[in-house]
C-alpha positions as CSV (number, residue, x, y, z in Angstrom):
1,M,0.2,-11.5,-4.3
2,F,1.6,-11.4,-0.7
3,S,1.4,-14.6,1.3
4,D,3.2,-16.4,4.1
5,K,5.9,-17.0,1.6
6,D,7.0,-13.3,1.6
7,S,10.6,-14.3,1.5
8,K,10.1,-15.3,-2.2
9,N,8.2,-12.0,-2.8
10,I,11.0,-9.9,-1.3
11,D,13.4,-11.6,-3.7
12,R,11.5,-10.0,-6.6
13,I,11.7,-6.4,-5.5
14,E,12.5,-4.4,-8.6
15,T,12.5,-0.9,-7.1
16,L,13.8,0.0,-3.7
17,I,13.6,3.4,-2.1
18,G,15.9,3.3,0.9
19,E,15.5,4.8,4.4
20,L,17.8,7.8,3.7
21,C,16.0,8.7,0.5
22,N,13.5,11.6,0.4
23,I,11.4,12.1,-2.7
24,V,9.2,15.1,-3.6
25,G,7.2,14.4,-6.7
26,N,4.8,11.8,-8.3
27,L,5.8,8.2,-9.0
28,S,4.5,5.9,-11.7
29,G,5.8,2.5,-12.9
30,E,5.4,-1.2,-12.5
31,G,7.1,-4.2,-10.8
32,L,7.3,-4.7,-7.1
33,I,8.4,-1.6,-5.2
34,K,9.4,-1.3,-1.6
35,I,9.6,2.1,0.1
36,D,11.6,2.6,3.3
37,G,12.2,6.3,2.9
38,S,9.9,9.3,2.7
39,I,7.8,10.4,-0.3
40,E,5.6,13.4,-0.8
41,G,3.6,13.0,-3.9
42,D,1.1,10.7,-5.6
43,M,1.9,7.2,-6.9
44,L,0.3,5.4,-9.8
45,W,1.8,1.9,-9.7
46,R,0.7,-1.0,-11.9
47,D,1.9,-3.7,-9.6
48,D,2.5,-4.4,-5.8
49,V,3.7,-1.8,-3.3
50,I,5.3,-2.5,0.1
51,I,5.5,0.5,2.5
52,G,8.2,-0.5,5.0
53,E,8.3,0.1,8.7
54,T,10.5,3.2,8.4
55,A,8.5,4.7,5.5
56,L,6.6,8.0,5.6
57,Y,4.3,8.4,2.6
58,D,2.4,11.7,2.1
59,G,0.2,11.4,-0.9
60,N,-2.3,9.1,-2.7
61,I,-1.4,5.6,-3.8
62,S,-3.1,3.6,-6.6
63,C,-1.8,0.1,-7.1
64,K,-2.7,-3.6,-7.6
65,N,-1.8,-4.8,-4.0
66,A,-0.3,-3.0,-1.0
67,K,1.3,-4.0,2.3
68,V,1.6,-1.1,4.7
69,N,4.0,-1.4,7.7
70,G,4.9,2.3,7.9
71,K,2.8,5.5,7.9
72,V,0.7,6.7,4.9
73,K,-1.1,10.0,5.0
74,G,-3.4,9.9,1.9
75,N,-5.9,7.8,0.1
76,I,-5.1,4.3,-1.1
77,T,-6.8,2.5,-4.0
78,C,-6.0,-1.2,-4.4
79,E,-7.3,-3.4,-7.2
80,E,-7.0,-6.5,-5.1
81,V,-5.6,-6.7,-1.5
82,L,-4.5,-4.1,1.1
83,I,-2.7,-5.5,4.2
84,I,-2.1,-3.2,7.1
85,E,0.7,-4.7,9.2
86,P,1.1,-4.4,13.0
87,C,3.2,-1.2,12.7
88,G,1.1,0.2,9.7
89,K,-0.9,3.3,10.0
90,I,-3.1,4.9,7.3
91,I,-4.6,8.3,7.7
92,G,-7.0,8.6,4.7
93,D,-9.7,6.8,2.8
94,I,-9.2,3.4,1.1
95,T,-10.9,1.7,-1.8
96,V,-10.1,-2.0,-1.9
97,K,-11.5,-5.4,-2.9
98,N,-10.0,-7.2,0.1
99,L,-8.7,-5.7,3.4
100,I,-6.6,-7.3,6.1
101,I,-5.8,-5.3,9.2
102,K,-3.4,-7.2,11.6
103,E,-3.4,-6.6,15.3
104,G,-1.7,-3.2,16.0
105,G,-2.4,-1.8,12.5
106,S,-4.7,1.2,12.2
107,L,-6.9,2.9,9.7
108,D,-8.2,6.5,10.3
109,G,-10.5,7.0,7.4
110,K,-13.3,5.6,5.3
111,C,-13.2,2.2,3.7
112,T,-15.0,1.4,0.5
113,M,-15.1,-2.2,-0.6
114,V,-15.4,-3.0,-4.3
115,S,-16.4,-6.3,-5.9
116,D,-16.3,-7.9,-9.3
117,N,-19.8,-9.4,-8.6
118,P,-22.9,-7.3,-8.4
119,S,-24.5,-7.2,-5.0
120,I,-27.2,-9.8,-4.3
121,L,-28.9,-7.1,-2.2
122,E,-29.6,-4.8,-5.2
């Protein structure tokens, strides 16, 4: 997943949607994807997603891990980790196993935390 060694992760980007690209429609696939443009539609992605600082995403995202540094208007479901970077903004509900919100990042919605282990409070 994402770590302080992000430069190594960036080298493995398999799909890049550039700043000047506008997509209307649903996306599905696998491999690391980075989005710098704008998308209107839902995404079902089997691997990691990076929403760049210039990205505008209007739709729901389902993925393994996500790093948000742009704006997402929609619900996000991550199997593992969601990181909201300093310029990241999510307007919608999230369902995650682990959540990191860095100073400056924002979440306007409901957060549901999921776990592999049953709750000890049950």
